[in-house]
Legacy VTK file of the C-alpha trace (Angstrom):
# vtk DataFile Version 3.0
C-alpha trace
ASCII
DATASET POLYDATA
POINTS 796 float
9.503 -45.870 128.151
6.419 -48.533 128.419
6.946 -52.230 128.317
5.711 -55.026 126.190
3.558 -56.438 129.077
2.327 -53.059 129.768
1.046 -52.129 126.610
-0.651 -55.621 126.060
-2.480 -55.081 129.588
-3.572 -51.763 127.951
-4.712 -53.263 124.805
-6.637 -56.065 126.614
-8.712 -53.570 129.166
-12.461 -53.467 128.321
-13.366 -50.717 126.555
-15.418 -47.805 128.766
-19.265 -47.482 128.480
-18.850 -44.551 126.330
-15.911 -46.095 123.905
-17.011 -46.259 120.309
-17.545 -49.049 118.639
-14.305 -50.406 116.658
-14.793 -50.244 112.890
-14.578 -53.687 110.771
-11.838 -54.180 108.356
-13.026 -56.333 104.988
-10.928 -59.725 104.944
-8.978 -59.005 102.140
-7.789 -55.839 103.277
-4.715 -54.755 105.431
-3.407 -52.130 107.440
-0.485 -49.826 105.368
2.532 -48.510 107.034
4.056 -46.599 103.978
7.939 -46.154 104.573
10.475 -43.562 103.117
13.803 -45.516 101.123
13.484 -48.869 102.543
12.366 -52.086 101.358
11.274 -55.212 103.539
11.627 -58.494 101.784
9.520 -61.638 102.702
11.632 -63.351 105.554
13.683 -60.369 106.509
13.583 -59.135 109.856
14.005 -54.789 110.108
13.559 -51.979 112.500
10.720 -49.373 111.377
9.582 -46.036 113.380
6.568 -44.224 112.960
7.820 -40.673 114.327
4.317 -38.318 113.306
1.018 -37.965 111.418
-1.296 -40.771 110.111
1.519 -43.582 110.482
1.386 -43.454 114.067
-2.289 -43.973 114.152
-2.138 -47.022 111.691
0.822 -48.717 113.833
-1.446 -48.193 116.644
-4.565 -49.849 114.748
-2.642 -53.018 113.394
-1.120 -53.358 117.310
-4.670 -53.122 119.212
-6.418 -55.366 116.622
-2.982 -57.728 116.357
-3.078 -57.678 112.942
-0.080 -57.677 110.701
0.784 -54.581 108.605
1.630 -53.985 105.074
4.869 -52.699 104.335
5.022 -50.581 101.121
7.403 -48.114 100.122
5.962 -44.420 98.833
7.220 -43.087 95.293
8.112 -39.916 96.810
10.232 -39.605 99.822
9.553 -36.324 100.576
6.072 -36.358 101.224
4.778 -36.723 104.950
1.382 -38.702 104.768
1.141 -39.736 100.466
-1.984 -40.720 98.948
-3.021 -43.979 97.851
-1.894 -43.371 94.212
1.546 -42.173 95.932
2.632 -45.924 97.151
4.207 -48.549 94.790
1.820 -51.418 93.955
3.898 -53.989 95.260
4.469 -54.060 99.274
5.108 -56.929 101.979
3.076 -58.209 104.728
4.994 -57.855 108.041
3.967 -59.175 111.682
4.988 -57.023 114.509
7.659 -59.004 116.677
8.126 -56.061 119.235
6.359 -52.790 119.959
7.697 -49.989 121.676
6.847 -46.376 122.197
9.175 -43.514 123.187
8.074 -41.322 126.136
10.247 -38.270 125.025
8.607 -38.100 121.179
5.925 -40.406 121.371
7.364 -42.118 118.139
6.716 -46.070 117.707
9.590 -48.219 117.115
8.775 -51.479 115.323
10.565 -54.732 115.053
8.835 -56.281 111.911
9.337 -59.567 109.786
8.012 -59.776 106.161
5.549 -62.588 105.437
5.107 -62.510 101.871
4.213 -59.625 99.027
0.930 -58.121 98.121
-0.619 -56.214 95.321
-2.576 -53.110 96.399
-6.296 -53.262 94.875
-8.329 -50.260 96.052
-8.249 -48.137 99.586
-10.620 -48.762 102.220
-12.039 -45.606 104.093
-14.043 -44.645 106.933
-11.601 -46.888 109.195
-9.635 -43.585 110.820
-6.546 -45.465 109.380
-4.813 -46.503 106.393
-6.536 -49.557 104.856
-6.587 -51.071 101.211
-8.040 -54.537 99.446
-4.781 -56.441 98.876
-4.115 -59.399 96.560
-1.566 -61.965 98.249
1.349 -63.000 95.621
2.868 -66.126 97.154
6.018 -67.532 95.238
4.957 -70.009 92.816
6.895 -73.452 93.258
9.523 -73.012 90.408
12.366 -75.746 90.578
14.023 -76.518 87.580
17.776 -76.595 86.329
18.029 -73.098 85.462
16.758 -71.817 88.732
18.343 -74.329 90.687
21.859 -73.183 88.724
21.391 -69.457 89.807
20.576 -70.344 93.294
23.948 -72.145 93.424
25.830 -69.556 92.015
24.044 -66.938 93.840
25.282 -68.970 96.852
28.766 -68.888 96.101
28.723 -65.093 95.041
27.082 -64.220 98.236
29.302 -66.076 100.588
32.598 -64.248 98.292
30.644 -60.925 98.993
30.358 -61.638 102.588
34.179 -62.536 102.718
35.284 -59.279 101.415
33.478 -57.313 104.159
35.452 -55.992 106.797
33.937 -58.166 109.368
32.903 -61.443 107.896
30.167 -63.491 109.512
30.400 -67.205 109.146
27.324 -67.737 110.591
25.732 -65.685 108.230
26.999 -67.674 105.160
25.389 -70.798 107.021
22.421 -69.358 107.346
22.379 -68.771 103.690
23.228 -72.048 103.193
20.289 -73.513 105.061
17.542 -72.080 102.945
16.275 -74.146 100.520
14.013 -72.043 98.551
15.367 -70.146 95.572
13.027 -67.249 95.967
13.808 -66.646 99.719
17.221 -66.756 99.087
17.047 -64.183 96.546
14.832 -62.231 99.026
17.093 -63.051 101.788
20.402 -61.999 99.781
18.505 -58.488 98.342
17.723 -57.518 101.377
21.806 -57.785 102.584
22.830 -55.848 99.950
23.652 -51.942 100.150
21.971 -51.276 97.076
19.443 -47.895 96.403
15.857 -48.556 97.459
14.606 -48.009 94.129
16.335 -51.146 92.972
15.367 -53.299 95.969
11.752 -52.271 94.752
12.257 -53.426 91.460
13.338 -56.891 92.882
10.619 -56.990 95.020
8.036 -56.328 91.945
9.824 -59.242 89.922
7.671 -62.299 90.289
9.583 -64.417 88.179
12.272 -66.659 90.198
14.500 -66.848 87.368
14.983 -63.121 86.381
14.673 -62.061 90.150
17.890 -64.554 91.005
19.482 -62.889 87.569
19.087 -59.342 89.164
20.112 -60.166 92.694
23.046 -61.975 90.745
23.648 -58.750 88.896
23.853 -56.700 92.036
25.708 -58.925 93.895
28.472 -58.784 91.046
28.475 -55.097 91.297
28.893 -55.113 94.880
31.722 -57.670 94.886
33.763 -55.384 92.683
33.369 -52.692 95.120
34.411 -54.265 97.692
37.539 -55.422 96.124
38.402 -52.020 94.805
37.826 -50.737 98.449
39.849 -53.485 99.728
42.905 -52.837 97.370
42.627 -49.148 97.889
42.534 -49.910 101.423
45.616 -52.130 101.446
47.728 -49.460 99.194
46.857 -46.370 101.648
47.766 -48.540 104.359
51.253 -49.830 103.064
52.102 -46.217 102.054
51.420 -44.928 105.665
53.359 -47.894 107.275
56.082 -46.973 104.766
56.314 -43.614 105.214
56.445 -43.862 109.289
59.322 -46.543 108.842
61.269 -44.061 106.568
60.351 -40.935 109.355
61.791 -43.187 112.109
64.769 -44.277 110.461
65.452 -40.676 109.378
64.670 -39.582 112.669
67.056 -42.553 113.982
69.686 -41.318 111.480
69.697 -37.739 112.488
70.296 -39.030 116.418
72.747 -40.776 115.197
74.669 -37.912 113.067
74.054 -35.502 116.282
76.054 -37.929 118.531
78.741 -37.998 116.083
79.045 -34.326 115.775
77.895 -34.567 111.588
75.171 -32.349 110.520
73.940 -34.481 107.771
72.583 -33.606 104.332
69.845 -31.337 105.438
72.365 -29.659 108.090
74.891 -29.030 105.100
72.363 -27.575 102.964
71.288 -25.159 105.657
74.884 -24.364 106.533
75.385 -23.312 102.845
72.240 -21.144 102.850
73.612 -19.576 105.863
76.614 -18.394 104.169
74.541 -17.517 101.129
72.334 -15.206 102.965
75.729 -13.747 104.810
77.341 -12.936 101.216
74.587 -11.795 99.416
74.393 -8.267 101.108
70.710 -7.734 101.675
69.320 -4.861 103.108
68.297 -5.055 106.819
64.336 -5.794 106.032
65.310 -8.347 103.509
67.961 -10.253 105.893
66.006 -10.328 109.142
63.170 -12.481 107.427
65.672 -14.462 105.871
67.554 -15.203 108.911
64.086 -16.590 110.639
63.455 -18.682 107.738
66.432 -20.156 107.711
66.021 -20.822 111.182
62.772 -22.177 110.722
64.563 -24.574 108.072
67.110 -26.249 110.666
64.401 -27.394 112.897
62.291 -28.882 109.958
62.432 -32.201 109.149
63.809 -33.000 105.515
60.809 -35.220 104.839
58.375 -32.467 105.487
56.395 -31.145 102.546
57.716 -27.384 103.669
61.215 -28.052 103.524
61.630 -27.988 99.732
59.510 -24.711 99.790
61.732 -23.254 102.289
64.741 -24.257 100.571
63.497 -22.949 97.317
62.271 -19.448 98.864
65.841 -18.794 100.349
67.816 -19.641 97.445
65.655 -17.109 95.346
66.563 -14.504 98.311
69.991 -15.456 98.207
70.719 -15.324 94.252
68.926 -11.746 93.442
71.539 -8.976 93.204
70.881 -6.824 96.355
73.934 -5.143 95.954
74.300 -2.327 93.396
77.527 -2.895 90.947
79.708 0.106 90.152
78.575 2.404 87.734
80.202 2.352 84.594
81.145 5.943 83.388
78.827 6.958 80.274
80.591 7.540 77.286
78.308 9.890 74.931
80.726 9.734 72.295
80.667 6.035 72.303
76.860 5.903 72.603
76.256 7.733 69.506
78.753 5.412 67.666
76.487 2.484 68.497
73.162 4.225 67.883
74.463 5.050 64.610
76.072 1.699 63.477
72.866 -0.222 64.562
70.155 1.960 63.362
69.916 4.187 60.039
67.464 7.163 60.265
65.277 7.766 62.985
67.370 10.984 63.812
64.774 12.331 66.288
64.526 9.170 68.442
68.563 8.638 68.751
68.794 12.330 69.592
66.173 11.687 72.711
68.204 8.566 73.851
71.508 10.528 73.880
69.788 13.265 75.938
68.541 10.702 78.167
72.131 9.091 78.877
73.617 12.499 79.008
70.967 13.656 81.833
71.994 9.994 83.610
75.699 11.125 83.185
75.258 14.436 84.988
72.857 12.846 87.343
72.945 9.276 88.250
70.815 9.169 90.816
67.973 10.724 89.503
64.477 9.425 88.743
64.966 9.123 84.638
61.641 8.904 82.565
60.315 5.520 80.854
60.780 5.541 77.707
58.433 3.987 75.392
59.246 3.021 71.586
55.723 3.316 69.701
55.422 2.289 66.410
54.403 -0.158 63.558
56.411 -3.793 63.635
59.677 -4.602 62.315
61.159 -0.594 62.900
64.076 -1.564 65.102
62.122 -0.868 68.706
63.617 -4.111 70.344
67.162 -3.247 68.899
67.374 0.055 70.115
66.696 -1.293 73.850
69.568 -3.506 73.183
71.918 -0.594 71.894
70.552 1.470 75.129
72.315 -1.776 77.255
75.479 -1.782 75.201
75.973 2.194 75.658
75.429 1.903 79.442
77.615 -1.418 79.536
74.540 -3.163 81.496
73.077 -6.390 81.218
70.068 -6.538 78.776
67.128 -8.556 79.695
63.605 -8.720 77.839
59.963 -9.392 79.160
57.376 -9.984 76.636
53.983 -8.922 78.321
52.057 -10.028 75.141
48.692 -11.897 76.140
49.897 -11.641 80.223
46.488 -11.637 81.526
47.243 -12.437 85.449
48.154 -9.786 87.802
50.306 -12.413 89.681
52.453 -12.856 86.763
53.643 -9.624 87.261
53.593 -9.451 90.882
54.341 -13.368 91.479
52.103 -16.033 93.442
52.057 -16.117 97.036
54.361 -18.928 98.612
50.544 -20.802 99.770
50.101 -21.881 96.337
51.790 -24.927 94.589
54.492 -24.500 92.117
54.454 -20.758 93.262
57.556 -18.660 91.775
58.085 -14.686 91.705
56.636 -12.791 88.949
58.273 -11.849 85.201
60.024 -8.611 86.963
62.024 -10.545 89.679
62.680 -13.388 87.214
64.276 -11.257 84.859
66.273 -9.377 87.140
67.843 -12.870 88.687
68.417 -13.586 84.876
70.220 -10.365 84.188
72.038 -10.697 87.471
72.155 -6.789 88.085
69.891 -4.435 90.099
70.688 -1.917 87.275
70.324 -3.826 84.161
68.324 -2.866 80.966
64.950 -4.082 80.892
62.971 -4.003 78.190
59.051 -4.271 78.649
57.872 -5.434 74.757
54.719 -5.437 73.514
53.229 -3.262 76.540
49.694 -2.660 74.730
49.263 -6.235 74.492
48.685 -6.964 78.122
45.196 -8.867 78.868
42.520 -8.516 81.097
41.328 -11.732 82.796
39.333 -12.793 85.908
42.662 -13.344 87.853
43.197 -9.102 87.903
44.408 -6.682 85.914
48.281 -7.190 84.880
48.675 -3.231 83.741
47.504 -2.051 87.102
50.358 -4.152 88.681
52.717 -2.522 86.320
51.846 1.091 87.594
53.886 0.560 90.504
56.887 -1.055 88.427
56.662 1.974 86.232
56.748 4.288 88.728
59.757 6.044 89.880
58.199 7.338 93.322
57.128 3.606 93.886
59.019 1.395 92.457
62.113 1.794 95.014
60.015 -0.463 97.487
58.819 -2.851 95.064
56.750 -6.016 96.715
56.863 -9.374 94.991
53.750 -11.515 96.702
56.618 -14.666 96.692
59.728 -12.793 98.120
57.056 -10.998 100.191
59.688 -8.202 100.947
60.426 -5.180 99.482
62.717 -5.204 96.209
64.471 -1.863 94.657
63.677 -1.189 91.389
64.990 2.336 90.724
68.032 1.575 89.484
66.805 -0.448 86.999
66.594 1.357 83.066
63.255 0.093 81.610
62.414 0.657 78.218
58.775 -0.202 76.795
57.684 -1.201 73.077
54.248 -0.848 71.884
52.217 -0.688 68.260
49.228 1.405 69.637
49.012 3.989 72.210
45.331 3.692 72.416
45.497 0.464 73.564
47.680 1.316 76.809
45.593 2.140 79.781
45.352 5.893 80.893
47.369 5.643 83.820
49.976 3.800 82.514
50.571 5.548 79.414
51.114 8.594 81.865
53.984 7.147 83.139
55.634 6.437 79.667
57.497 9.073 77.458
56.379 7.782 73.984
58.551 8.254 71.590
57.217 7.548 67.516
59.004 5.395 65.405
57.116 5.458 62.036
58.109 3.436 58.719
60.792 3.851 56.456
60.802 5.229 53.172
62.315 3.517 50.156
65.622 5.085 50.501
65.568 4.491 54.343
64.888 1.038 53.406
67.267 0.455 50.760
70.107 1.577 52.774
69.224 -0.666 55.929
69.172 -3.724 53.692
72.944 -2.564 52.492
74.086 -1.990 56.024
72.371 -4.722 57.764
70.198 -6.913 56.067
72.157 -8.425 53.307
75.178 -8.767 55.713
73.225 -10.611 58.026
71.457 -12.937 55.593
74.679 -13.740 53.895
75.958 -14.980 57.107
72.877 -16.852 57.921
73.109 -18.819 54.539
76.824 -19.402 55.111
77.394 -17.244 51.906
80.305 -14.716 51.247
79.814 -11.435 49.440
81.809 -12.834 46.374
79.670 -16.064 46.105
76.705 -13.746 45.706
75.980 -10.520 44.645
72.598 -8.618 44.598
72.289 -5.544 42.695
71.244 -2.068 43.664
68.470 -2.631 41.335
67.312 -5.700 42.461
67.803 -4.831 46.152
64.813 -1.550 44.902
62.495 -3.849 42.999
62.407 -6.153 46.264
61.313 -3.241 48.516
59.162 -1.585 45.622
57.300 -4.597 44.029
57.722 -7.462 46.892
57.349 -5.854 50.380
55.141 -2.920 51.123
55.031 -2.232 55.067
56.391 0.266 57.734
59.314 -1.822 58.610
61.622 -4.273 57.550
61.144 -7.732 58.700
59.225 -8.974 55.413
62.495 -7.237 53.073
64.643 -9.506 55.390
62.723 -12.714 54.507
62.673 -11.701 50.998
66.538 -11.005 51.164
67.052 -14.456 52.875
64.904 -16.216 50.203
67.232 -14.991 47.457
70.279 -16.051 49.393
68.916 -19.362 49.834
68.139 -20.169 46.465
71.585 -19.064 45.566
72.814 -21.288 48.823
71.643 -24.535 47.393
73.362 -24.070 43.984
76.646 -23.173 45.768
76.239 -26.334 48.003
76.024 -28.294 44.728
79.052 -26.413 42.924
81.242 -25.243 45.641
82.944 -22.479 42.740
79.975 -21.432 41.733
79.288 -17.584 41.993
75.888 -15.500 41.281
74.880 -12.229 40.205
70.842 -11.462 41.126
69.864 -8.862 38.923
66.006 -7.485 39.273
65.153 -9.705 35.727
65.693 -12.955 37.860
63.750 -12.008 41.045
60.385 -13.389 39.364
62.113 -16.963 38.894
63.363 -16.772 42.699
60.270 -14.788 44.434
57.441 -15.485 41.818
55.473 -12.856 40.419
55.290 -8.915 41.410
53.255 -9.008 44.723
52.242 -5.346 44.935
50.967 -3.603 41.594
50.908 0.155 40.946
46.950 -0.193 40.185
45.561 3.449 41.407
44.771 4.665 37.930
42.692 1.575 37.326
40.938 1.750 40.958
40.034 5.383 40.202
39.334 5.935 36.894
35.341 6.092 37.247
33.303 9.080 38.933
32.956 8.501 42.433
36.265 6.619 43.128
38.592 8.211 45.599
41.884 7.242 47.007
42.286 7.894 50.670
44.811 7.459 53.298
44.376 5.376 56.618
46.564 4.559 59.516
47.542 0.837 60.988
49.145 -0.394 64.002
51.747 -1.799 60.716
51.850 1.707 59.107
50.183 3.640 56.369
47.995 2.120 53.987
45.821 3.129 50.891
42.122 3.266 51.410
40.047 3.353 48.418
36.414 4.747 48.778
34.045 3.701 46.064
30.235 5.839 45.743
27.742 4.411 43.501
24.055 5.464 43.125
20.696 3.539 41.969
16.943 4.396 41.655
15.480 4.089 45.189
14.524 6.515 47.624
17.342 8.750 49.128
19.082 5.682 51.466
22.422 5.813 52.300
24.169 2.496 52.375
27.523 1.857 53.769
29.688 -1.706 53.520
32.805 -2.422 54.048
33.254 -3.368 57.947
32.864 0.352 58.686
32.968 1.689 62.294
30.579 4.053 64.012
32.849 7.127 63.753
33.685 6.446 60.127
29.431 6.042 59.327
28.922 9.571 60.923
31.688 10.699 58.529
29.930 9.000 55.616
26.456 10.768 57.194
28.735 14.527 57.506
30.054 14.196 53.851
26.443 13.517 52.054
25.142 16.381 54.119
28.090 18.785 53.400
27.417 17.814 49.998
23.337 18.479 49.968
24.347 21.878 51.399
26.670 22.750 48.226
24.285 21.493 45.662
24.094 25.102 43.809
27.793 25.293 44.049
28.342 21.973 42.654
25.331 22.459 40.082
23.714 19.378 41.545
19.698 18.873 41.444
18.992 18.741 44.985
15.519 16.462 43.824
17.865 13.824 42.534
18.850 12.791 46.053
15.418 11.782 46.730
14.992 9.601 43.978
18.320 7.697 44.399
20.203 5.593 47.008
23.734 6.577 47.140
25.877 3.438 48.484
29.428 3.621 49.635
31.622 1.127 50.043
35.050 0.561 51.106
37.030 -2.409 49.694
39.046 -4.920 51.406
35.453 -5.805 53.010
37.114 -8.462 55.820
39.150 -5.997 57.395
37.340 -3.743 60.251
38.082 0.260 59.469
37.077 3.194 61.635
38.011 6.838 62.077
37.329 9.987 61.122
40.229 10.750 58.551
38.517 9.742 55.795
36.025 12.616 55.696
37.138 14.403 52.906
37.769 11.013 50.831
33.985 10.546 51.332
33.079 14.013 50.938
34.798 13.937 47.506
33.531 10.635 46.623
29.834 11.714 46.781
30.329 15.104 45.197
32.362 13.435 41.933
29.585 10.840 42.175
26.560 13.150 41.963
28.604 15.631 39.425
29.855 12.561 37.140
33.518 14.022 37.443
36.250 11.634 37.791
38.860 12.084 40.229
42.966 12.567 39.524
44.381 8.664 39.910
47.569 10.199 41.067
46.201 11.975 43.954
45.645 10.759 47.514
43.567 12.503 50.593
42.923 12.557 53.771
41.485 15.005 56.636
38.405 14.702 58.987
35.217 17.496 58.111
32.834 19.561 59.600
29.396 20.227 58.510
30.908 23.892 57.871
33.481 22.315 55.351
36.546 23.121 57.367
39.069 20.334 56.791
40.213 19.299 60.176
43.572 17.498 61.500
44.353 13.960 61.839
46.836 11.826 63.120
49.460 9.442 61.006
50.527 11.924 58.401
53.945 10.420 58.492
52.593 7.211 58.440
50.084 8.016 55.567
52.614 9.970 53.501
55.134 7.062 53.331
52.494 4.745 52.415
51.455 7.058 49.139
54.851 7.291 47.979
55.491 3.566 48.557
52.459 3.265 46.659
53.115 5.615 43.509
50.961 8.603 44.310
52.477 11.728 43.343
50.435 14.504 45.197
48.852 14.037 48.840
46.200 16.110 50.083
46.533 16.795 53.959
44.774 19.082 56.487
46.786 22.395 56.656
46.538 22.368 60.254
48.889 19.347 60.037
51.629 21.108 58.363
53.712 21.160 61.438
53.894 17.177 61.066
55.717 17.411 57.640
58.940 18.072 59.425
58.794 14.388 60.212
58.935 13.385 56.574
62.159 12.718 55.617
63.774 15.150 53.206
64.197 12.752 50.193
60.140 11.761 50.746
59.042 15.149 50.386
61.052 15.785 47.293
59.415 12.995 45.667
55.943 13.853 46.353
53.717 17.453 45.824
51.976 17.854 49.169
49.121 20.450 49.211
47.285 21.789 52.466
43.760 21.893 52.703
41.635 24.418 54.501
38.339 23.519 53.131
36.612 20.654 51.152
36.569 23.324 48.528
40.311 23.083 47.892
40.391 19.214 47.900
37.663 19.284 45.396
39.341 21.960 43.134
42.523 19.959 43.403
41.102 16.564 42.820
38.836 17.465 39.665
41.604 19.877 38.196
43.023 17.734 35.270
39.773 15.851 34.779
37.905 18.886 32.715
36.287 20.295 35.497
LINES 1 797
796 0 1 2 3 4 5 6 7 8 9 10 11 12 13 14 15 16 17 18 19 20 21 22 23 24 25 26 27 28 29 30 31 32 33 34 35 36 37 38 39 40 41 42 43 44 45 46 47 48 49 50 51 52 53 54 55 56 57 58 59 60 61 62 63 64 65 66 67 68 69 70 71 72 73 74 75 76 77 78 79 80 81 82 83 84 85 86 87 88 89 90 91 92 93 94 95 96 97 98 99 100 101 102 103 104 105 106 107 108 109 110 111 112 113 114 115 116 117 118 119 120 121 122 123 124 125 126 127 128 129 130 131 132 133 134 135 136 137 138 139 140 141 142 143 144 145 146 147 148 149 150 151 152 153 154 155 156 157 158 159 160 161 162 163 164 165 166 167 168 169 170 171 172 173 174 175 176 177 178 179 180 181 182 183 184 185 186 187 188 189 190 191 192 193 194 195 196 197 198 199 200 201 202 203 204 205 206 207 208 209 210 211 212 213 214 215 216 217 218 219 220 221 222 223 224 225 226 227 228 229 230 231 232 233 234 235 236 237 238 239 240 241 242 243 244 245 246 247 248 249 250 251 252 253 254 255 256 257 258 259 260 261 262 263 264 265 266 267 268 269 270 271 272 273 274 275 276 277 278 279 280 281 282 283 284 285 286 287 288 289 290 291 292 293 294 295 296 297 298 299 300 301 302 303 304 305 306 307 308 309 310 311 312 313 314 315 316 317 318 319 320 321 322 323 324 325 326 327 328 329 330 331 332 333 334 335 336 337 338 339 340 341 342 343 344 345 346 347 348 349 350 351 352 353 354 355 356 357 358 359 360 361 362 363 364 365 366 367 368 369 370 371 372 373 374 375 376 377 378 379 380 381 382 383 384 385 386 387 388 389 390 391 392 393 394 395 396 397 398 399 400 401 402 403 404 405 406 407 408 409 410 411 412 413 414 415 416 417 418 419 420 421 422 423 424 425 426 427 428 429 430 431 432 433 434 435 436 437 438 439 440 441 442 443 444 445 446 447 448 449 450 451 452 453 454 455 456 457 458 459 460 461 462 463 464 465 466 467 468 469 470 471 472 473 474 475 476 477 478 479 480 481 482 483 484 485 486 487 488 489 490 491 492 493 494 495 496 497 498 499 500 501 502 503 504 505 506 507 508 509 510 511 512 513 514 515 516 517 518 519 520 521 522 523 524 525 526 527 528 529 530 531 532 533 534 535 536 537 538 539 540 541 542 543 544 545 546 547 548 549 550 551 552 553 554 555 556 557 558 559 560 561 562 563 564 565 566 567 568 569 570 571 572 573 574 575 576 577 578 579 580 581 582 583 584 585 586 587 588 589 590 591 592 593 594 595 596 597 598 599 600 601 602 603 604 605 606 607 608 609 610 611 612 613 614 615 616 617 618 619 620 621 622 623 624 625 626 627 628 629 630 631 632 633 634 635 636 637 638 639 640 641 642 643 644 645 646 647 648 649 650 651 652 653 654 655 656 657 658 659 660 661 662 663 664 665 666 667 668 669 670 671 672 673 674 675 676 677 678 679 680 681 682 683 684 685 686 687 688 689 690 691 692 693 694 695 696 697 698 699 700 701 702 703 704 705 706 707 708 709 710 711 712 713 714 715 716 717 718 719 720 721 722 723 724 725 726 727 728 729 730 731 732 733 734 735 736 737 738 739 740 741 742 743 744 745 746 747 748 749 750 751 752 753 754 755 756 757 758 759 760 761 762 763 764 765 766 767 768 769 770 771 772 773 774 775 776 777 778 779 780 781 782 783 784 785 786 787 788 789 790 791 792 793 794 795
């Protein structure tokens, strides 16, 4: 690196004979040196570097002519050689105190001292370096009470700020006290502050001394707050570290003393208990080996370690799980039949399948039994059937709710590396049951979600596969656990919401809705006694007549299950309980004529005849997750151009059924005595009421055909009939699902005749005999059969 003397000799050497004449600068101009993210204040000394580009030429020119530099900050720090317009308007004149060139990269290193402010006026071209005409901006002589007061406060706050630094400098405080000029004091303090360069530029451009002092005071106040907070945080952190080190040292000393005295200490006692629990847990060899290894690691671990509690909790989980298979109680089929009959009315096919399941399990206890899934609307007794199976097998019962589960880790557990990790719901349920052969009810299997953390339905595939669940691996346990002895029972409302691979592992048992007679018997045998006990009443204090019970079933509840029925019965008994609480000797007899004063007006009316009194109105039947429902279809026509308008939140399949129905009616114009030209002059509007409820499916095809045909022929449809079935363009009625639920819904609504596809005749066996005896069921081969039946009593 060249020295200062060598640089001076080089600069003072006489020019050669061929040297070009040195350009002359105007007197009111300065050589400019743009800088990035740095501001030089008058009176301050800072190092600068010109490493490349035009800046090196500017520095060489200033040094060669022994002229000061104009240090000005550029607006865009990313530019290498900014234009004149890219420079801030205010800069600082600087004297070069020291100039050195690096031999490695040729960079020019400067030590510059600020002199005074200047304002850029215009660039000076043709010099070979950056220069500009400038206007000098010396500080005005401003000394009044306001300026002196601010200068006094700034000296005090600056001293306070310097005292909060890690290495406070007493010489720096003395230097600030020696500055008499308020403007120079503000510039000097601003140069010391660790604030953004743009904020420093704003202070540099403030010519009014009073305003400049205010800005510097604000910056100093903010810096003091930061330094105070960092000091407090540093003190707290250091105190915590010192306290932790002291505790660790004391614990180690205590552990040493206990070893010398032959005492194991608290942590050793805990490890000893865990070792005894591992020995008593009767774990398989592939589980006991990692458990012993974790115990040995625990014994070497300091109790204050963060991993200590994690290891203890993990070993507690391993030791509390039921690894040993308990002795099997003999299965009594007669007792199981009695339990099912006592707890459940009807559902004979489901109870028969459960008894067959128990019979096979009795003959082959080690066989891989199927996974039973009870499918049906809410309130039909799916969960209670699982409890009955547990009572029949004399095993613990545990329920795992899967509704809304959207994380795969909730089934398989979290790895122990996560904070607050736990085993999955399956392992937690087995620990709660305390038996490896418990009856586990997987409730709401069709409500499994799918989130960003994996697919829980995919995690259930291993759980419900008898070929794989003998070595189920929970992420938290990280050892295999045998689930083959667990009796899994699942419940669901809608089979289409269960993924195909998961549904393939299940044996679906349908539990359709109850008839009115079945509800009456269920209420008498189960609901009324249970609600009497819940309300603290006896049968003598409150009597609910059979007529009142039938009225509640018929006029106040219309559902597939019995939950709403039980709530209404409970409402009646609570009304009586209030009377008995006021008068202990009171006795109440509730008949149907008193229900209106207790439960209010009837919630359901038999209004089918009113809604089907016009041509184009047909009563259809639909299946939902909560049972069967009536589906009213209304068709109307207006002058137009032959459009088909569909409303009522219909799905794509139902819209296609309406198109097919219209095409089928057009193809039968001659047989129905309809003028084909009338379709071109009128728009047909098909509406399905309850417009807020989405509807979809092909089973309304026959009803849509009859509605359009009735509209175009002007013939009203019978009000005591309901129809279901899919249609083809040939007029053939195709089979549909949910026949039992739809027929029971028609019976609840007071329908007398139900029309179903002839290909669904086998489904009639699922309908209770008393329900079939109250209905006239007509089997349809073609849409002509439906039209003939539905318009038979209307003068067709």
